[in-house]
C-alpha positions in Angstrom: 40.6 87.4 119.2 40.1 83.9 118.6 39.6 82.7 122.7 36.9 86.0 122.5 34.4 84.8 119.8 34.7 80.7 119.9 32.1 79.3 118.2 30.3 82.7 117.6 29.1 82.6 114.0 28.8 79.1 113.2 26.0 76.9 112.6 26.8 74.0 114.7 29.7 71.3 115.3 31.2 68.6 113.7 30.6 65.1 114.8 33.9 64.6 116.4 34.4 68.0 116.6 34.9 70.9 119.2 37.1 73.7 120.9 39.6 73.7 123.5 39.5 77.1 125.3 42.5 77.5 127.4 42.9 79.5 129.9 39.2 79.9 130.8 37.4 79.6 133.9 34.0 79.8 132.7 32.1 79.9 129.4 28.8 81.7 127.7 26.7 80.7 124.9 25.7 84.5 124.5 25.1 85.0 120.7 25.2 81.2 119.8 23.3 79.3 117.5 23.2 75.9 119.3 23.7 74.0 121.9 26.6 72.5 123.1 28.2 70.1 125.8 31.2 72.3 128.0 33.7 69.8 130.2 35.8 72.4 132.1 39.2 71.4 133.1 42.0 71.8 135.7 45.2 72.2 135.2 45.5 68.8 135.1 43.2 67.8 132.8 40.9 66.0 135.3 37.6 66.8 134.3 36.3 68.9 137.3 32.1 69.9 135.9 30.2 68.9 132.9 27.5 71.1 131.3 25.2 68.9 129.7 23.9 70.5 126.0 23.9 74.1 127.1 21.2 76.1 125.1 22.3 79.4 124.2 22.1 82.5 126.3 23.7 81.2 129.3 26.4 81.6 131.3 28.4 78.8 133.2 29.8 78.8 136.9 33.3 80.3 137.0 36.3 78.5 139.0 39.1 79.7 140.0 40.2 75.5 139.8 39.5 75.3 135.8 41.8 76.0 133.5 40.2 75.0 130.7 37.1 74.0 129.1 36.1 71.9 125.8 33.3 72.9 124.3 31.9 69.9 122.5 28.7 69.1 120.3 25.8 68.7 122.3 25.2 64.9 123.6 29.1 63.5 123.4 29.5 63.8 126.9 26.4 61.6 127.9 27.6 59.2 124.5 31.4 58.8 125.8 30.7 58.4 129.6 32.5 61.1 130.3 32.1 61.9 134.5 33.7 64.4 137.0 36.9 63.0 138.2 38.3 61.6 134.4 41.3 62.4 133.7 41.2 63.6 129.7 44.1 63.2 127.5 44.3 65.6 125.0 46.6 63.7 121.7 46.9 65.2 118.3 44.2 63.9 115.7 47.3 61.6 114.5 47.8 59.9 117.6 44.2 59.6 118.2 43.9 57.9 115.0 46.3 55.4 115.4 45.3 54.6 119.1 45.0 50.6 119.0 41.4 50.9 120.4 39.2 53.7 119.0 36.4 52.5 121.3 38.3 52.6 124.6 39.4 56.3 123.4 36.1 57.7 122.9 35.7 61.0 124.7 38.8 60.4 126.3 41.1 61.8 123.6 40.3 65.0 121.8 
């Protein structure tokens, strides 16, 4: 049920926040109250699709290559310089905080 409702009912995402939906081959923003960035990932966490500032009442394309989707605050894709082909690493908050160069990890650690 959590995956079904996702960000519905929220008024926004906090800076540095997001939602990792797994499994997912595409998303929708029906009934959402705000725009989001979405990053489509394959099973190895390689970026295969980007949607910048996806507004409410939209549906993304569906891809059987896509294994999961990261939903992020609008503008994060541009701010982080994330591009199709990037390799992401998902780590716990404690791992990201202890990283030696946090600037190099922006957008690449979630």
